C-alpha positions as CSV (number, residue, x, y, z in Angstrom):
1,M,-210.5,131.9,-220.7
2,T,-210.7,134.9,-218.4
3,T,-209.8,138.2,-218.8
4,S,-206.9,138.1,-216.5
5,D,-205.9,134.9,-218.1
6,T,-206.0,136.9,-221.5
7,A,-203.9,139.7,-220.0
8,V,-201.0,137.0,-219.0
9,S,-201.3,135.3,-222.2
10,T,-200.8,138.5,-224.3
11,A,-198.1,139.9,-221.9
12,G,-196.0,136.0,-222.1
13,A,-196.2,136.6,-226.4
14,D,-195.1,140.2,-226.4
15,T,-191.9,139.0,-224.3
16,A,-191.1,136.2,-226.3
17,E,-191.8,138.2,-229.4
18,E,-188.8,140.4,-227.7
19,G,-186.4,137.6,-226.8
20,R,-186.9,136.2,-230.3
21,A,-186.1,139.7,-231.7
22,V,-182.7,139.8,-230.4
23,R,-181.7,137.2,-232.3
24,K,-181.8,139.2,-235.1
25,Q,-179.1,141.8,-233.0
26,V,-177.1,138.9,-231.7
27,P,-177.3,135.3,-233.4
28,R,-177.0,132.5,-230.8
29,T,-174.4,131.3,-233.1
30,S,-172.2,134.3,-232.4
31,L,-172.4,133.6,-228.8
32,G,-169.8,130.9,-229.6
33,Q,-167.0,133.0,-231.2
34,W,-164.1,134.1,-229.6
35,E,-160.7,135.5,-230.6
36,P,-159.0,137.9,-228.6
37,A,-159.0,141.6,-229.9
38,A,-155.4,143.3,-231.2
39,D,-155.8,145.5,-228.2
40,R,-156.6,143.1,-225.5
41,I,-155.2,144.0,-222.1
42,D,-152.1,141.9,-220.6
43,P,-154.2,139.7,-218.5
44,I,-151.0,139.9,-216.1
45,E,-152.1,143.8,-215.7
46,V,-155.7,142.7,-214.7
47,L,-154.4,141.2,-212.0
48,E,-152.0,143.1,-211.0
49,R,-154.9,146.2,-210.7
50,Q,-156.7,143.9,-208.5
51,A,-153.8,143.4,-206.3
52,A,-153.4,147.2,-206.0
53,T,-156.3,147.4,-203.1
54,R,-155.3,144.0,-201.2
55,V,-153.1,143.0,-198.6
56,P,-149.7,142.9,-199.8
57,E,-148.3,140.1,-198.3
58,L,-151.3,138.1,-199.1
59,V,-151.3,139.0,-202.8
60,R,-148.3,136.0,-203.6
61,I,-150.4,133.5,-202.0
62,R,-153.2,134.4,-204.2
63,Y,-150.4,134.2,-207.3
64,A,-149.3,130.6,-206.0
65,R,-152.7,129.2,-205.8
66,M,-153.5,130.6,-209.2
67,A,-150.3,129.0,-210.6
68,A,-151.2,125.5,-209.4
69,G,-153.0,124.7,-212.3
70,Q,-155.1,125.7,-215.5
71,F,-158.6,125.2,-213.2
72,P,-157.0,127.0,-210.2
73,F,-156.0,130.0,-212.6
74,Y,-159.6,130.0,-214.3
75,R,-161.3,130.1,-211.0
76,G,-159.0,133.4,-209.9
77,A,-159.6,135.2,-213.2
78,P,-163.4,136.3,-213.4
79,A,-161.8,140.0,-214.1
80,I,-159.9,138.6,-217.4
81,L,-163.0,136.9,-218.4
82,A,-165.0,139.8,-217.4
83,A,-162.6,142.2,-219.8
84,D,-162.7,139.7,-222.5
85,L,-166.9,139.7,-222.6
86,A,-167.3,143.2,-222.4
87,A,-165.1,143.8,-225.7
88,G,-168.0,141.6,-227.3
89,P,-171.7,142.0,-228.0
90,N,-174.4,141.0,-225.8
91,T,-177.9,140.0,-225.6
92,G,-179.1,142.9,-223.1
93,L,-181.7,140.3,-221.8
94,T,-180.4,141.0,-217.9
95,V,-180.3,138.8,-214.8
96,Q,-178.9,139.0,-211.4
97,L,-175.5,137.8,-212.4
98,C,-173.7,135.4,-210.2
99,G,-170.6,137.1,-212.0
100,D,-168.2,134.3,-211.2
101,A,-170.4,130.9,-211.9
102,H,-167.7,128.4,-212.4
103,L,-168.0,124.9,-211.2
104,S,-166.5,125.2,-207.8
105,N,-168.9,127.9,-206.8
106,F,-171.9,125.3,-206.5
107,G,-172.5,123.5,-203.8
108,L,-174.4,122.1,-201.0
109,F,-175.5,124.1,-197.7
110,A,-178.0,124.2,-194.9
111,S,-181.4,126.0,-195.8
112,P,-183.0,127.7,-192.8
113,E,-185.2,124.8,-192.2
114,R,-182.1,122.4,-191.9
115,S,-182.4,120.8,-195.1
116,L,-179.3,120.4,-197.9
117,I,-180.0,122.2,-200.6
118,F,-177.7,122.2,-203.9
119,D,-177.2,126.1,-205.1
120,I,-174.5,129.0,-206.2
121,N,-172.6,129.7,-203.1
122,D,-170.5,132.7,-204.2
123,F,-171.5,136.1,-205.1
124,D,-168.9,138.6,-204.7
125,E,-169.2,139.4,-208.3
126,T,-172.9,139.8,-208.8
127,L,-174.4,142.2,-210.5
128,P,-177.2,142.7,-213.1
129,G,-176.1,141.9,-216.2
130,P,-176.4,139.6,-219.9
131,F,-177.4,135.8,-218.5
132,E,-175.1,134.8,-221.1
133,W,-172.4,136.0,-219.2
134,D,-172.8,133.8,-216.6
135,V,-173.4,130.5,-218.6
136,K,-170.4,131.0,-220.8
137,R,-168.2,131.5,-217.0
138,L,-169.6,127.8,-216.6
139,V,-169.3,126.3,-219.6
140,A,-165.7,127.6,-219.8
141,S,-164.8,126.0,-216.7
142,V,-166.5,123.2,-217.3
143,A,-163.9,122.6,-220.4
144,V,-160.9,123.9,-218.4
145,A,-161.8,121.2,-215.7
146,A,-162.1,118.5,-218.1
147,R,-158.9,119.5,-219.8
148,A,-157.1,119.2,-216.4
149,N,-158.6,115.8,-215.9
150,G,-157.2,114.0,-218.8
151,C,-160.5,114.7,-221.5
152,D,-159.6,115.4,-225.0
153,D,-160.7,118.7,-227.0
154,D,-164.3,117.0,-228.3
155,E,-165.2,116.0,-224.6
156,A,-164.1,119.2,-223.0
157,S,-166.6,121.0,-225.8
158,E,-169.5,118.4,-225.2
159,A,-169.1,118.7,-221.4
160,G,-169.6,122.7,-221.6
161,A,-172.4,122.0,-224.1
162,A,-174.2,119.7,-221.6
163,A,-174.1,122.8,-219.0
164,A,-175.6,124.7,-221.9
165,T,-178.4,122.3,-222.9
166,A,-179.5,121.9,-219.4
167,Y,-179.4,125.6,-218.6
168,R,-181.5,126.0,-222.2
169,E,-184.2,123.3,-221.1
170,T,-184.4,124.5,-217.5
171,M,-185.1,128.0,-218.5
172,N,-188.0,126.5,-220.9
173,R,-189.6,124.7,-218.4
174,L,-189.4,127.7,-216.1
175,A,-191.1,129.8,-218.7
176,G,-194.1,127.8,-218.5
177,I,-194.5,128.0,-214.8
178,G,-195.9,130.6,-212.7
179,D,-193.8,133.2,-210.6
180,T,-194.3,132.2,-207.2
181,E,-193.8,128.4,-208.5
182,V,-190.1,129.9,-210.2
183,W,-189.7,131.4,-206.6
184,Y,-190.0,128.0,-204.6
185,E,-188.3,126.0,-207.1
186,R,-185.3,124.4,-205.4
187,V,-182.9,121.5,-205.9
188,D,-182.2,119.3,-202.0
189,A,-179.3,116.9,-201.6
190,E,-181.3,113.7,-202.3
191,Q,-182.2,115.4,-206.2
192,V,-178.9,115.7,-206.3
193,A,-178.2,112.0,-205.6
194,E,-180.7,110.9,-207.6
195,L,-179.9,113.1,-211.1
196,L,-176.2,111.1,-210.9
197,S,-175.4,107.5,-211.9
198,P,-175.2,104.4,-209.3
199,K,-171.7,104.9,-209.1
200,D,-171.5,108.7,-208.6
201,R,-174.4,108.4,-206.5
202,K,-171.9,106.6,-203.7
203,R,-169.4,109.5,-203.6
204,T,-172.3,112.0,-203.5
205,E,-173.7,110.4,-200.3
206,K,-170.6,110.6,-198.6
207,V,-170.2,114.1,-199.6
208,I,-173.9,114.8,-198.3
209,S,-172.9,113.0,-195.4
210,K,-169.6,114.9,-194.5
211,A,-171.5,118.3,-195.0
212,K,-174.5,117.3,-192.4
213,S,-171.5,117.0,-190.1
214,R,-169.8,120.5,-190.6
215,T,-171.4,122.4,-187.8
216,S,-170.2,125.0,-185.6
217,L,-169.5,122.4,-183.2
218,Q,-167.1,120.4,-185.5
219,A,-165.3,123.9,-186.5
220,L,-165.0,124.5,-182.9
221,D,-162.8,121.4,-182.5
222,K,-160.9,122.1,-185.5
223,L,-160.7,125.6,-185.6
224,T,-160.1,126.5,-181.9
225,E,-157.6,125.9,-179.0
226,P,-157.9,126.7,-175.3
227,G,-156.8,130.2,-174.7
228,P,-155.0,131.6,-171.2
229,D,-158.0,131.3,-169.6
230,G,-159.4,128.3,-170.9
231,T,-162.1,129.5,-173.1
232,P,-162.0,128.8,-176.7
233,R,-159.5,130.8,-179.0
234,I,-159.2,130.4,-182.7
235,K,-156.0,128.7,-183.5
236,Q,-153.2,130.7,-185.5
237,D,-151.5,129.8,-188.8
238,P,-149.8,132.4,-189.9
239,P,-149.7,133.4,-192.7
240,L,-153.2,132.1,-193.4
241,V,-154.8,132.3,-190.3
242,M,-154.0,135.4,-187.9
243,T,-155.9,136.3,-184.6
244,V,-156.9,139.8,-184.1
245,P,-155.2,141.7,-180.7
246,N,-157.9,141.6,-178.1
247,T,-157.4,145.4,-178.2
248,E,-159.3,145.7,-181.5
249,L,-162.2,143.5,-180.3
250,A,-163.8,146.0,-178.6
251,D,-163.8,148.5,-182.3
252,L,-166.1,145.6,-183.3
253,D,-168.9,146.0,-180.9
254,S,-170.5,149.0,-182.8
255,V,-169.8,146.9,-186.1
256,L,-171.6,144.0,-184.5
257,I,-174.4,146.2,-184.0
258,D,-174.7,147.5,-187.7
259,Y,-174.6,144.1,-188.6
260,G,-177.4,142.8,-186.8
261,N,-179.2,145.9,-187.8
262,T,-179.1,144.6,-191.6
263,L,-180.9,141.2,-190.5
264,P,-184.7,140.5,-190.3
265,E,-186.0,141.8,-187.0
266,E,-186.3,137.9,-185.6
267,R,-182.9,137.1,-186.3
268,R,-181.5,140.2,-184.7
269,V,-183.1,138.8,-181.6
270,L,-181.3,135.5,-182.4
271,L,-178.0,137.7,-183.1
272,N,-178.3,139.4,-179.5
273,R,-178.2,135.6,-177.7
274,Y,-174.5,135.7,-178.7
275,Q,-171.6,137.5,-177.5
276,L,-168.2,137.8,-179.7
277,R,-165.2,136.0,-178.1
278,D,-162.2,136.3,-180.9
279,I,-161.8,136.9,-184.4
280,A,-159.3,136.3,-186.8
281,M,-158.2,137.0,-190.4
282,K,-158.4,134.0,-192.6
283,V,-157.2,133.4,-196.2
284,V,-159.8,131.7,-198.1
285,G,-160.1,130.8,-201.7
286,V,-158.2,131.8,-204.6
287,G,-159.6,135.0,-206.4
288,S,-160.6,136.2,-203.3
289,V,-157.4,135.8,-201.5
290,G,-155.7,139.2,-200.5
291,T,-159.2,140.6,-199.6
292,R,-159.5,140.9,-196.0
293,C,-161.5,138.0,-194.9
294,F,-162.0,136.7,-191.1
295,I,-163.6,134.1,-189.3
296,A,-165.3,135.3,-185.9
297,L,-166.5,133.2,-182.8
298,L,-169.7,133.9,-181.0
299,T,-170.7,131.7,-177.8
300,G,-174.4,131.6,-176.5
301,R,-174.9,134.1,-173.5
302,A,-176.9,131.3,-171.8
303,T,-175.5,128.1,-173.0
304,G,-172.0,128.9,-174.4
305,D,-173.1,127.4,-177.7
306,P,-170.2,128.6,-180.3
307,L,-171.4,130.0,-183.8
308,F,-168.6,130.8,-186.2
309,L,-169.3,133.6,-188.8
310,Q,-167.4,134.4,-191.8
311,V,-166.5,138.3,-192.5
312,K,-165.7,139.0,-195.9
313,Q,-164.3,141.9,-197.9
314,A,-166.8,142.9,-200.5
315,E,-165.1,145.2,-203.2
316,E,-166.5,146.6,-206.4
317,S,-167.5,143.8,-208.8
318,V,-165.1,142.8,-211.2
319,L,-168.3,143.6,-213.7
320,A,-169.1,147.4,-212.8
321,Q,-166.6,149.0,-215.1
322,Y,-168.6,147.2,-217.9
323,L,-171.8,147.1,-216.8
324,R,-174.3,149.4,-214.6
325,S,-172.9,150.3,-211.1
326,S,-174.8,148.8,-208.4
327,V,-177.5,150.7,-207.0
328,F,-176.1,149.8,-203.5
329,R,-173.3,152.2,-202.7
330,H,-172.6,149.6,-199.8
331,Q,-170.7,146.6,-201.6
332,G,-171.7,144.3,-199.1
333,H,-175.2,145.2,-199.4
334,R,-174.8,144.4,-203.2
335,V,-173.4,141.2,-202.5
336,V,-176.1,140.3,-200.2
337,H,-179.4,141.5,-202.3
338,G,-177.7,139.3,-205.1
339,Q,-177.3,136.2,-202.8
340,R,-181.2,136.6,-201.5
341,L,-182.5,137.5,-204.8
342,T,-180.8,134.2,-206.8
343,Q,-180.5,131.7,-204.4
344,A,-183.3,129.3,-203.3
345,A,-182.5,130.0,-199.8
346,S,-180.1,131.9,-198.0
347,G,-178.7,131.5,-194.3
348,I,-180.2,133.2,-191.6
349,F,-177.0,135.2,-190.5
350,L,-176.2,136.7,-193.9
351,G,-176.0,140.3,-193.5
352,W,-173.3,143.5,-194.1
353,A,-171.4,146.1,-192.3
354,T,-168.7,148.6,-192.7
355,G,-165.4,147.4,-190.8
356,P,-163.2,149.9,-188.2
357,D,-161.3,150.0,-191.3
358,G,-163.7,151.8,-193.3
359,N,-163.9,148.9,-195.8
360,F,-167.5,147.1,-196.8
361,Y,-167.8,143.9,-195.6
362,Y,-170.6,140.8,-195.8
363,W,-171.1,138.3,-193.0
364,R,-172.4,134.5,-193.2
365,Q,-172.4,131.6,-190.9
366,L,-169.4,129.5,-191.6
367,R,-169.5,125.6,-192.1
368,D,-173.0,125.3,-192.0
369,M,-173.4,122.0,-193.4
370,K,-171.5,123.2,-196.7
371,G,-170.5,120.5,-198.9
372,S,-168.9,120.3,-202.3
373,L,-168.2,117.7,-205.0
374,T,-164.2,117.4,-205.8
375,I,-164.1,118.5,-209.4
376,D,-160.5,117.6,-209.9
377,D,-160.9,113.6,-210.1
378,M,-163.9,113.7,-212.2
379,S,-164.2,111.2,-215.2
380,F,-165.7,112.7,-218.2
381,A,-169.3,111.1,-217.6
382,E,-169.1,112.5,-213.9
383,L,-168.0,115.7,-214.9
384,R,-170.8,116.3,-217.8
385,Q,-173.3,115.2,-215.2
386,Y,-172.2,117.4,-212.9
387,A,-172.1,120.4,-215.5
388,T,-176.0,119.8,-216.3
389,L,-176.7,119.9,-212.4
390,C,-175.0,123.5,-212.6
391,G,-176.7,124.3,-215.9
392,Q,-179.9,123.8,-214.3
393,T,-179.1,125.5,-211.0
394,L,-177.7,128.5,-212.9
395,A,-181.1,128.9,-215.1
396,R,-183.6,128.8,-211.8
397,G,-181.4,131.2,-210.3
398,H,-181.4,133.6,-213.5
399,A,-185.2,133.1,-214.0
400,R,-185.7,134.7,-210.6
401,S,-184.7,138.0,-211.5
402,G,-184.9,137.8,-215.5
403,D,-187.6,137.9,-218.0
404,R,-187.6,134.1,-218.3
405,V,-189.9,133.9,-221.2
406,A,-187.7,136.7,-223.2
407,I,-184.7,134.2,-222.6
408,S,-186.2,131.2,-223.0
409,A,-187.4,132.5,-226.4
410,Y,-184.4,133.5,-227.3
411,L,-182.7,130.1,-226.5
412,G,-185.5,128.3,-228.8
413,T,-186.1,124.8,-228.4
414,N,-183.4,123.1,-230.7
415,D,-179.7,123.0,-229.8
416,V,-178.1,125.9,-231.7
417,F,-177.4,127.9,-228.3
418,D,-176.1,124.9,-226.8
419,R,-173.7,124.2,-229.7
420,A,-172.4,127.7,-229.5
421,M,-171.6,127.5,-225.9
422,G,-169.8,124.0,-226.9
423,E,-167.2,126.2,-229.0
424,F,-167.2,129.2,-227.1
425,A,-166.1,126.5,-224.0
426,L,-163.0,125.0,-225.8
427,A,-161.9,128.5,-227.4
428,Y,-161.4,129.9,-224.3
429,A,-160.4,127.0,-222.7
430,N,-157.1,127.5,-225.1
431,Q,-157.1,131.5,-224.2
432,T,-157.2,130.1,-220.6
433,L,-153.8,128.1,-221.2
434,T,-152.4,131.0,-223.1
435,D,-153.1,133.1,-219.9
436,Y,-152.0,130.5,-217.7
437,D,-148.3,130.2,-219.8
438,T,-148.2,134.1,-219.0
439,L,-148.8,133.9,-215.5
440,Q,-145.9,131.0,-215.4
441,A,-143.6,133.5,-217.2
442,A,-144.3,136.5,-215.0
443,I,-143.6,134.2,-211.9
444,K,-140.4,132.8,-213.4
445,S,-139.1,136.4,-214.9
446,G,-139.8,138.1,-211.3
447,R,-142.3,140.3,-212.3
448,I,-144.6,139.2,-210.0
449,D,-143.9,137.4,-206.8
450,A,-145.4,134.0,-205.8
451,A,-145.3,131.9,-202.5
452,T,-143.0,129.3,-202.6
453,D,-144.0,127.8,-199.5
């Protein structure tokens, strides 16, 4: 063994010992415990606080989408879970958190090399924090989804634990390889299909095929119609899609320049080959509804080829009041940094800018070969397999930014952590049901206004 090998080995041993030492302060079994505190904040109050900074006429759409079921409610409530997690102990083993790592925030998208990869795809709440917060967000989403799909409590807990097992085993594997090897790790679409059973693989291959067809040309047919002068314009569908008046487009020229300055130099050259044609406000997602989100249509100056970009408002992370504030003043920069750090590959048009309204935004390509598996019709076996894939993917993302050796040592090689996460998943699924019922009661009483159309 060389001197450098000895140094690496000693450093690894030291950080592993630090990880094992954390067990004394925060036993792995303790992570499975969940009881709402006597002074737990009213979940509807949490949602109302978020609504205060959002577009008022869209907030009622957000409530309606959350009221559609327990899983949609859970999707829209990362702020509620953040408050609950902050009320308990944490390991202090820090990674770049996704901040909203539920099942539906994983999916397929195109890498810069035009291959389909599977990864986390939403970083609105990203911030450095204890690794287990993301794991808990994931496993609880598995249990909530399992119950919504007709699984019993034992199956819901088992599926949640399966995600934790995959996370632990993947982190243990990554702790034994080099930093650069970790950075090159990725899961491509073909690997996703291979991980599933033959029955599930057939459906996944359909999703993969559909994702490959989701390009800017396909979006041009679906999202636009001819304008008065014959050029494409984004179709209106109030209140979900509303175009921005032409008089306001001029204000976006400087914003587009600022956004371009956040891209790598060679991609700035590419962006400058396009010109902005139209932009519209578009309601997206569940938890994001009410924030300001736009889709922009650009066309190539030479050939007129279309490019669709999504421009999404970036507010302060729901984790920020419980963890150290972001080092980035610009919230769009925060989102882009977290995404670039965590994803195996990020889109070539990912950047940020401040809008003419003074709000922070991040930009990314829209419909760039994106695809996702449908959660709400998965059987127990399918959901368990998918939860395993998400657990593996989350561990790889965390290993890029955190001390994977220390986290691996904390997790260990037995199933103590896995079982604890299965217990938490079921307990928090119960809490989600209670909170969901609270939302329904608030709508019925008129405390909050949810759209009915």
